C-alpha positions in Angstrom: 18.9 -9.4 11.6 15.7 -11.2 10.9 13.6 -9.7 8.1 10.4 -8.2 9.1 7.2 -8.6 6.9 4.8 -5.9 5.8 2.5 -4.9 3.1 1.8 -1.7 1.1 -1.3 0.3 0.5 -1.4 2.8 -2.2 -4.2 5.2 -2.9 -4.7 7.8 -5.5 -7.4 10.4 -6.3 -10.6 9.2 -8.0 -9.3 11.0 -11.2 -6.9 8.4 -12.7 -5.8 10.7 -15.6 -4.7 13.3 -13.1 -2.9 11.0 -10.9 -1.6 8.5 -13.5 1.9 8.2 -12.0 0.9 8.4 -8.3 0.6 4.8 -7.6 4.1 4.1 -9.3 5.8 6.8 -7.3 4.2 5.5 -4.1 5.4 2.1 -5.0 9.0 3.1 -5.6 9.0 5.0 -2.2 7.4 2.2 -0.3 9.9 -0.3 -1.7 12.8 1.9 -0.9 11.5 2.3 2.6 11.0 -1.5 3.0 14.5 -2.3 1.7 16.0 0.5 3.9 14.2 -1.0 7.0 14.7 -4.8 6.4 11.0 -5.3 5.6 9.8 -7.8 3.0 6.7 -6.7 1.4 4.3 -9.7 1.1 1.3 -7.9 0.0 0.3 -4.8 -2.2 -3.0 -3.2 -2.4 -4.3 0.0 -4.1 -7.3 2.0 -4.7 -8.3 4.9 -6.9 -10.7 6.4 -4.3 -11.3 9.3 -2.1 -9.2 9.3 1.2 -12.3 10.3 3.0 -14.0 7.0 2.1 -13.4 4.4 4.7 -15.2 1.8 2.6 -12.5 1.5 0.1 -12.3 -2.1 -1.1 -8.6 -2.7 -1.1 -8.0 -0.5 2.1 -10.3 -2.9 4.0 -8.6 -5.9 2.3 -5.1 -4.5 3.3 -6.2 -4.0 6.9 -7.6 -7.6 7.0 -4.4 -9.0 5.5 -2.1 -7.1 7.8 -4.0 -8.3 10.8 -4.2 -12.1 9.6 -0.3 -12.0 8.8 0.9 -9.6 11.6 2.2 -7.1 9.3 
């Protein structure tokens, strides 16, 4: 079976101290999901920002990257 490509986007609260393990936990979950579903992660993006903010820098980079690489 041909491996699919994908990216991961991780976001945590604006308070880095309260969310210090959040991105690592998300990374672990995302990588397990990708491995279980034959997906090669070719990009990774992360923000410490409010989820209600659609102008998150890395979020918009992730969307652009995904479109460009058909992820």
